[in-house]
C-alpha positions in Angstrom: 53.5 -3.8 42.2 54.2 -7.0 40.2 52.7 -9.0 43.0 49.5 -6.9 42.8 49.2 -7.4 39.1 49.8 -11.2 39.5 47.1 -11.4 42.2 44.6 -9.5 40.0 45.3 -11.7 37.0 44.8 -14.8 39.2 41.5 -13.4 40.6 40.2 -12.7 37.0 41.2 -16.2 35.9 39.3 -17.7 38.7 36.1 -16.0 37.5 36.3 -17.4 33.9 33.8 -20.0 32.9 33.5 -22.1 29.8 29.9 -22.7 28.5 29.0 -25.7 26.4 29.2 -25.1 22.6 26.0 -24.7 20.5 24.7 -28.0 19.3 21.9 -29.0 17.0 20.5 -27.2 14.0 21.0 -23.4 13.9 20.0 -22.7 10.3 18.1 -24.0 7.3 19.6 -24.0 3.8 16.8 -23.1 1.3 17.5 -23.9 -2.3 15.1 -22.9 -5.1 14.8 -25.8 -7.6 12.2 -24.0 -9.8 12.0 -21.5 -11.3 15.5 -21.8 -12.6 15.5 -18.2 -13.8 15.3 -15.9 -10.7 15.6 -12.7 -12.7 17.9 -9.8 -11.6 17.6 -6.1 -10.8 17.7 -5.2 -14.5 15.6 -8.1 -15.9 12.5 -8.8 -13.8 10.3 -11.8 -13.8 7.2 -11.0 -15.8 4.7 -12.8 -13.5 4.0 -11.6 -9.9 3.0 -14.9 -8.4 4.5 -18.3 -9.0 4.6 -21.9 -7.6 8.1 -22.5 -6.5 9.9 -25.8 -5.7 12.4 -25.8 -2.8 14.7 -28.0 -1.0 15.4 -27.6 2.7 18.6 -28.8 4.5 19.1 -28.4 8.2 22.6 -27.2 9.2 24.4 -27.4 12.6 26.5 -24.8 14.3 29.4 -25.7 12.1 27.4 -25.4 8.9 27.3 -29.2 8.3 24.1 -31.2 7.5 22.2 -32.1 10.7 20.4 -35.4 10.3 18.8 -35.1 13.8 16.5 -32.3 12.9 12.8 -33.3 12.8 10.5 -30.2 12.9 7.6 -28.7 11.1 8.6 -25.4 9.5 6.5 -22.5 8.2 7.0 -20.9 4.9 6.8 -17.1 4.5 7.7 -14.6 1.8 9.8 -11.6 2.4 9.3 -8.7 0.0 9.0 -4.9 0.0 10.6 -4.8 3.5 8.4 -7.2 5.5 7.3 -10.8 5.9 4.0 -12.0 4.4 2.4 -13.0 6.6 4.1 -11.9 9.9 5.6 -14.8 11.9 2.6 -14.5 14.3 0.2 -15.3 11.4 -0.6 -18.4 9.5 2.3 -19.3 7.1 1.5 -19.8 3.4 2.6 -23.4 3.8 4.0 -25.8 6.4 6.6 -28.5 5.6 7.7 -31.5 7.7 11.5 -31.7 7.7 12.6 -35.3 8.5 16.1 -36.3 9.4 17.3 -32.8 8.4 15.9 -32.7 4.9 12.7 -31.9 2.9 13.2 -32.2 -0.9 11.2 -30.9 -3.8 8.5 -29.1 -1.8 6.1 -27.0 -3.8 5.0 -23.6 -2.4 2.4 -21.4 -4.1 3.6 -17.8 -3.5 1.1 -14.9 -3.3 1.5 -11.9 -5.6 4.9 -10.4 -4.8 6.8 -7.4 -6.0 10.4 -6.3 -6.2 13.3 -8.4 -4.7 11.7 -11.4 -3.0 13.0 -14.3 -0.9 11.3 -17.4 0.5 11.7 -17.4 4.3 11.5 -20.7 6.3 11.2 -20.8 10.1 10.2 -23.3 12.8 8.9 -20.5 15.0 5.6 -22.2 15.5 6.8 -25.7 15.9 5.8 -27.5 19.1 9.4 -27.5 20.3 10.9 -24.7 18.2 14.7 -24.3 17.6 14.1 -21.0 15.8 16.3 -22.2 13.0 15.7 -20.0 10.0 16.6 -20.1 6.3 16.3 -17.7 3.4 16.4 -18.5 -0.3 18.2 -16.7 -3.0 16.5 -13.6 -4.3 13.9 -13.6 -7.0 13.3 -10.4 -8.8 9.7 -9.5 -9.6 8.6 -6.2 -11.1 7.9 -3.2 -8.9 4.2 -2.5 -8.2 1.9 -0.3 -10.1 -0.6 2.0 -8.5 -3.4 -0.5 -9.2 -1.5 -3.2 -7.3 -1.5 -0.9 -4.3 -5.2 -0.2 -4.5 -7.0 -3.2 -6.1 -8.5 -5.3 -3.2 -8.1 -8.7 -5.0 -8.7 -11.5 -2.5 -10.6 -9.3 0.0 -14.2 -9.8 0.8 -16.9 -8.1 2.8 -15.9 -4.9 4.6 -12.2 -5.6 4.0 -12.6 -4.5 0.4 -13.1 -1.0 1.7 -11.0 -0.9 4.9 -7.8 -2.8 4.0 -4.9 -2.2 1.6 -3.4 -5.1 -0.4 0.2 -4.0 0.5 -0.5 -2.4 3.9 2.8 -2.1 5.8 5.0 -2.6 2.8 7.6 -0.1 1.5 7.0 0.5 -2.2 8.6 2.2 -5.2 6.3 3.1 -8.1 8.3 4.3 -11.1 6.4 2.8 -14.0 3.0 3.0 -15.5 1.0 -0.1 -16.0 0.3 1.2 -19.5 4.0 0.9 -20.5 5.5 3.3 -23.0 2.2 5.3 -23.4 1.6 5.6 -19.7 2.3 8.5 -17.4 2.1 9.3 -13.7 0.3 12.6 -13.4 -0.5 14.6 -10.2 -4.2 15.3 -10.1 -4.4 17.4 -6.9 -2.1 19.2 -4.4 -3.2 20.0 -0.9 -1.5 21.3 2.2 -0.3 17.9 3.3 0.1 15.8 0.2 -1.1 15.1 -3.3 -2.9 12.6 -5.4 -1.5 10.9 -8.5 -3.1 8.9 -11.3 -1.6 6.3 -13.7 -2.9 7.4 -17.1 -2.7 6.0 -20.6 -1.8 8.7 -23.3 -1.7 6.7 -26.6 -0.5 9.7 -28.6 1.8 11.0 -25.8 -0.5 13.9 -25.2 -4.1 14.6 -24.1 -6.6 13.1 -24.0 -5.4 10.5 -21.5 -7.5 7.8 -19.8 -7.4 5.8 -16.6 -9.2 2.8 -15.2 -10.3 1.5 -11.8 -7.7 1.6 -9.0 -5.4 3.9 -10.9 -5.3 6.5 -8.2 -3.5 6.9 -4.8 -2.9 9.6 -2.2 0.7 10.5 -1.2 0.6 12.0 2.3 3.6 14.3 2.9 2.7 15.8 6.2 3.5 19.3 4.8 3.5 21.0 1.4 4.7 18.2 -1.0 8.0 18.6 -2.7 10.2 16.5 -5.1 13.7 15.1 -4.6 15.1 18.6 -5.2 12.9 20.3 -2.6 10.8 21.9 -5.3 7.0 22.1 -4.8 5.0 19.8 -7.0 2.0 21.0 -9.0 -1.3 19.7 -10.2 -1.0 18.4 -13.7 2.7 17.6 -13.3 4.2 14.4 -14.7 6.4 12.7 -12.2 8.9 9.9 -12.6 7.7 8.0 -9.6 7.3 8.0 -5.8 8.3 5.8 -2.9 7.2 5.4 0.7 5.4 3.2 3.2 1.8 2.1 2.7 -0.7 2.6 5.5 -4.5 2.1 5.5 -5.7 5.1 7.5 -9.4 4.5 8.4 -10.0 3.0 4.9 -7.9 5.4 2.9 -4.7 4.0 1.4 -1.9 6.5 1.8 1.8 6.6 0.9 3.5 7.8 4.1 7.0 9.2 4.6 7.2 9.7 0.8 9.8 10.6 -1.7 8.7 12.1 -5.0 10.9 11.9 -8.1 10.6 14.4 -10.9 12.7 14.3 -14.1 14.3 17.5 -15.4 12.0 17.3 -18.4 8.9 17.2 -16.2 6.0 19.3 -17.6 2.9 20.7 -15.9 -0.2 20.1 -18.2 -3.6 19.7 -16.5 -5.0 18.4 -19.8 -3.1 15.1 -19.1 -5.3 14.4 -16.0 -7.9 11.7 -16.6 -11.6 12.6 -16.9 -13.4 12.8 -13.6 -15.6 9.8 -12.6 -19.4 10.5 -12.8 -21.2 9.6 -9.7 -24.7 8.1 -9.6 -27.0 6.9 -6.9 -26.3 3.2 -7.6 -22.9 3.7 -5.9 -24.7 3.6 -2.6 -26.2 0.2 -3.4 -25.4 -2.2 -6.2 -22.3 -0.4 -7.3 -20.7 0.5 -4.0 -17.4 -0.9 -5.2 -17.1 2.2 -7.5 -16.2 4.2 -4.4 -13.2 2.0 -3.8 -12.3 1.9 -7.5 -12.2 5.7 -7.5 -10.5 6.3 -4.1 -8.1 9.3 -4.5 -9.7 10.1 -7.9 -11.8 13.1 -8.8 -15.5 12.4 -8.9 -18.4 14.6 -10.0 -21.8 14.9 -8.4 -24.5 16.8 -10.4 -27.8 18.2 -9.1 -27.3 17.5 -5.4 -29.0 19.4 -2.6 -27.0 21.0 0.2 -28.2 19.6 3.6 -28.5 21.7 6.8 -25.2 22.2 8.5 -24.6 20.1 11.6 -22.0 19.3 14.3 -19.7 17.8 11.6 -19.4 21.2 10.0 -18.7 22.9 13.4 -16.0 20.3 14.2 -14.6 19.2 10.9 -15.8 21.9 8.4 -17.5 19.0 6.7 -20.8 19.7 5.0 -23.2 17.3 3.2 -24.8 16.9 -0.2 -27.9 14.7 -0.9 -27.1 13.4 -4.5 -30.7 12.3 -4.8 -31.8 15.9 -5.1 -34.5 15.5 -2.4 -32.8 17.3 0.5 -35.5 16.3 3.1 -34.8 16.0 6.8 -35.1 12.2 6.5 -32.7 11.9 3.6 -30.1 14.4 5.0 -30.2 12.4 8.3 -29.4 9.2 6.5 -26.2 7.6 5.2 -26.5 8.0 1.4 -24.7 11.4 1.4 -21.6 12.9 0.0 -19.6 14.9 2.4 -17.6 18.0 1.2 -14.6 19.7 2.8 -13.8 22.9 1.0 -12.4 25.1 3.7 -8.9 26.4 3.0 -9.2 25.8 -0.7 -12.4 27.5 -1.8 -13.9 30.7 -0.4 -17.4 29.4 0.1 -19.9 29.6 2.9 -22.0 26.4 2.6 -24.5 27.9 5.0 -25.7 30.2 2.1 -26.4 27.1 0.0 -28.5 25.0 2.4 -31.6 23.7 0.7 -30.3 24.7 -2.8 -29.4 22.6 -5.7 -25.7 22.5 -6.7 -25.5 21.9 -10.4 -22.0 20.4 -10.3 -19.6 19.5 -7.5 -16.2 17.9 -8.2 -13.7 16.7 -5.6 -11.0 14.2 -4.8 -12.6 11.2 -3.0 -11.2 10.2 0.4 -13.4 7.7 2.2 -13.5 6.9 5.9 -14.3 3.2 6.2 -14.0 1.4 9.6 -15.6 -2.0 9.3 -19.2 -1.4 8.2 -19.0 2.3 9.0 -18.7 4.2 5.7 -18.4 8.0 5.0 -17.6 9.3 1.6 -15.8 12.7 1.5 -14.7 14.8 -1.4 -12.2 17.6 -1.5 -12.7 20.2 -4.2 -9.3 21.4 -5.6 -10.3 25.0 -6.6 -13.4 27.2 -7.2 -13.5 25.6 -10.7 -14.7 22.4 -9.2 -17.9 23.9 -7.8 -20.8 25.3 -9.9 -23.4 26.8 -7.6 -25.7 28.4 -10.1 
């Protein structure tokens, strides 16, 4: 038996190989020279974008400086769970590292939120080593709702069909209005809710809001808080978290968590005033649709258009806000679509050709490139005045 064990050991030894050790640069040491104050979890940096100065030092497999490293590296920013841009995109800056070092390099960072690091990688170099380095953490404030919605930097159709923080994982737990601000639920539907960031100077109604202060939280089923309690319209919440996705032009918070304090109250008077629609939104003031995405808007004096295939398929009926209601106008694009099924007991077929004095609903657009459809969802019978 001992001879068998010895033979097996010799056979295994004969199969052993020794590969060469790793040589060359395997990592990049990134040192932030400025700012000198990086903040911390409790004390956040007040600005959301800065110009940083960094040093880069290539390191070999033993962690020692590598003077043979000569590559062009890309600079990215890692925050809210992902890189900006992705490695496949154009980096925010490129830096030539010569003889293993690049000193006092300035990098203008885009607006960032939460814990943030500068990520340096030679992924796109002509002969990449894939050496990577990450800086110390800078602590910026968490985003407000308006940071999620405001399409700053976008142009053309991107203003309506892209989200500034698309793909990021966010936590919103503060109003942009500071101590007088509140996060108030403005509607609750079968698969989510909408929330507004409002300013209540006296701590009570009336409260106001501004452009981009609204967002939809998509919960896939009846929305609940962290204690599995259903949320309600008019309820003040402590915050929400989730992943941002732009779904056909509508910014949604997916896979959400909703946080409600024990002292949370339900008071619909805290909701901001609805936005008053007018015809210029279709032309010179089209941006108002984006400013009021997930907000309640009011259309007065519209005519109900004939029902069509969209109603059969989607229960989606149309209003002509111009009050004309002709075949030509109802067949055009300057219409407001309404989905009331499941919320309001109403047969729109009985209203075709009639004027609806007032219609209120939460605005959810469908924007795909230059294709725009504006849809509102009434919250209850109180949102519709038919006579």
